[in-house]
PLY file of the C-alpha trace (Angstrom):
ply
format ascii 1.0
element vertex 165
property float x
property float y
property float z
element edge 164
property int vertex1
property int vertex2
end_header
-62.24 89.81 -94.02
-63.06 86.40 -95.94
-60.65 84.93 -93.02
-62.63 86.34 -90.56
-66.27 84.86 -91.89
-64.61 81.32 -92.06
-63.41 81.80 -88.74
-66.80 82.78 -87.14
-68.31 79.87 -89.36
-66.11 77.15 -88.12
-66.73 78.58 -84.57
-70.41 78.56 -84.92
-70.21 74.78 -86.35
-67.95 73.42 -83.69
-70.18 75.14 -81.06
-72.98 73.59 -82.69
-71.40 69.90 -82.83
-70.53 70.18 -79.21
-74.06 71.71 -78.36
-75.56 68.96 -80.39
-73.42 66.01 -79.41
-73.76 66.52 -75.79
-77.77 66.57 -75.13
-77.77 63.23 -75.97
-76.59 60.57 -72.77
-76.05 56.72 -73.17
-75.99 53.93 -70.97
-75.96 50.09 -71.22
-78.34 48.06 -69.00
-77.16 44.89 -68.07
-78.36 42.16 -65.80
-76.88 39.38 -64.33
-78.33 36.79 -66.62
-78.50 38.23 -70.16
-82.07 38.20 -71.88
-84.01 39.69 -69.37
-87.20 42.09 -70.63
-86.33 45.62 -70.11
-88.97 48.25 -69.21
-88.53 52.13 -69.65
-90.98 54.08 -68.00
-93.80 51.21 -68.02
-92.92 50.43 -72.10
-90.83 47.29 -72.96
-88.17 48.80 -74.90
-85.77 45.02 -75.46
-84.06 42.83 -73.47
-80.39 42.60 -71.68
-77.88 43.71 -72.76
-79.64 47.08 -73.85
-78.44 50.35 -74.83
-80.34 53.28 -73.88
-80.00 56.85 -75.22
-81.71 60.12 -74.44
-81.75 63.81 -74.64
-83.54 64.38 -70.91
-82.17 67.50 -68.93
-80.24 67.05 -65.76
-82.18 65.45 -63.05
-84.51 63.77 -65.31
-85.60 59.87 -64.38
-86.52 57.41 -66.08
-87.92 54.19 -64.39
-86.26 50.80 -65.25
-88.45 47.08 -64.84
-86.40 43.96 -65.60
-88.18 41.22 -65.88
-87.18 37.50 -66.64
-89.10 33.72 -66.43
-87.77 32.31 -63.07
-86.44 34.92 -61.56
-87.93 38.14 -59.40
-88.71 41.86 -60.88
-86.44 43.91 -60.67
-87.46 47.72 -60.21
-84.93 50.64 -60.38
-84.56 54.07 -61.79
-81.84 55.78 -64.07
-81.23 59.60 -63.17
-79.45 62.10 -65.73
-76.82 63.13 -62.63
-74.48 60.66 -62.39
-71.46 61.89 -64.16
-70.52 65.50 -65.61
-70.53 65.77 -69.15
-67.59 68.00 -70.48
-68.80 68.72 -74.03
-72.05 70.25 -72.42
-70.17 72.56 -70.37
-68.07 73.77 -72.77
-71.37 73.95 -75.24
-72.63 75.96 -72.29
-69.93 78.76 -71.98
-71.08 79.50 -75.97
-74.99 79.09 -75.27
-76.72 78.57 -71.77
-79.26 76.31 -73.18
-76.90 72.96 -73.20
-76.37 73.71 -69.08
-79.58 71.85 -68.88
-77.57 68.85 -70.28
-74.44 69.18 -68.28
-74.89 65.54 -66.45
-75.18 62.42 -68.12
-75.92 58.46 -67.19
-73.03 56.32 -66.21
-71.56 54.36 -69.45
-73.18 50.65 -67.66
-75.67 49.80 -64.99
-75.57 46.16 -64.15
-78.18 44.60 -62.05
-78.20 41.50 -60.22
-81.53 39.50 -60.95
-82.86 36.94 -57.81
-83.97 33.74 -58.62
-87.54 33.15 -57.60
-88.13 31.12 -54.17
-90.16 28.73 -56.00
-87.20 27.49 -58.16
-85.31 26.16 -55.39
-85.75 22.69 -54.57
-87.97 22.56 -50.98
-85.68 20.04 -48.86
-87.66 19.82 -46.35
-90.52 18.46 -48.24
-88.32 15.98 -49.84
-87.64 15.20 -46.39
-90.61 14.69 -45.18
-91.23 12.21 -48.08
-88.29 10.35 -46.53
-89.79 10.06 -43.07
-91.82 7.03 -43.49
-91.49 4.47 -40.80
-90.26 1.15 -41.55
-93.81 0.26 -40.69
-95.46 2.20 -43.08
-93.17 1.42 -45.77
-93.91 -2.68 -45.11
-97.55 -1.62 -45.13
-97.17 -0.02 -48.59
-95.54 -2.97 -49.87
-97.40 -5.36 -48.52
-100.84 -3.61 -49.93
-98.69 -3.53 -53.42
-98.45 -7.18 -53.09
-102.06 -8.00 -52.19
-103.45 -5.95 -54.92
-100.72 -8.19 -57.57
-99.10 -4.55 -58.63
-95.93 -6.53 -57.20
-94.48 -9.71 -57.66
-93.47 -11.83 -54.22
-89.89 -11.90 -55.61
-90.23 -8.29 -55.97
-91.90 -8.07 -52.31
-89.22 -9.87 -51.02
-86.77 -7.76 -52.15
-88.02 -4.27 -51.34
-88.50 -5.62 -47.83
-85.40 -6.46 -47.00
-84.07 -3.09 -48.49
-86.25 -1.63 -45.86
-85.22 -3.59 -43.17
-81.92 -2.74 -43.66
-82.31 0.79 -43.74
0 1
1 2
2 3
3 4
4 5
5 6
6 7
7 8
8 9
9 10
10 11
11 12
12 13
13 14
14 15
15 16
16 17
17 18
18 19
19 20
20 21
21 22
22 23
23 24
24 25
25 26
26 27
27 28
28 29
29 30
30 31
31 32
32 33
33 34
34 35
35 36
36 37
37 38
38 39
39 40
40 41
41 42
42 43
43 44
44 45
45 46
46 47
47 48
48 49
49 50
50 51
51 52
52 53
53 54
54 55
55 56
56 57
57 58
58 59
59 60
60 61
61 62
62 63
63 64
64 65
65 66
66 67
67 68
68 69
69 70
70 71
71 72
72 73
73 74
74 75
75 76
76 77
77 78
78 79
79 80
80 81
81 82
82 83
83 84
84 85
85 86
86 87
87 88
88 89
89 90
90 91
91 92
92 93
93 94
94 95
95 96
96 97
97 98
98 99
99 100
100 101
101 102
102 103
103 104
104 105
105 106
106 107
107 108
108 109
109 110
110 111
111 112
112 113
113 114
114 115
115 116
116 117
117 118
118 119
119 120
120 121
121 122
122 123
123 124
124 125
125 126
126 127
127 128
128 129
129 130
130 131
131 132
132 133
133 134
134 135
135 136
136 137
137 138
138 139
139 140
140 141
141 142
142 143
143 144
144 145
145 146
146 147
147 148
148 149
149 150
150 151
151 152
152 153
153 154
154 155
155 156
156 157
157 158
158 159
159 160
160 161
161 162
162 163
163 164
């Protein structure tokens, strides 16, 4: 009799443990550059790498936004239907409720952040700066000499550089 009660108690404890442990799902949110701010459903929760755990049911979606200075804001979502959860399926055999948690997140989600275009050197504007004609450069030098910003010696040296180009 005591053995039967002990066996039933152990079975209930085992089923409860499987049931409770299988309700939660965890995923690691990573970005190509660490330190990106992580927003889940619009709320700031930390920085990458970030470990996210929840007990949402199958098919639940969480919006994810990653922000980092110098990079474009990245928008995506996590859906609790990425992998089957064996523990929840086994728990569902004992009690029907765990079937709501039979799916879980993938262990990791890694996202590539794209640099902002403003941070890349603007080659065309640099070329425009260097496309002045020799005559324009010589006029500028002559003006600097006339305004006594540079000496005659500096003027001759710079003038020779321009003419050699």
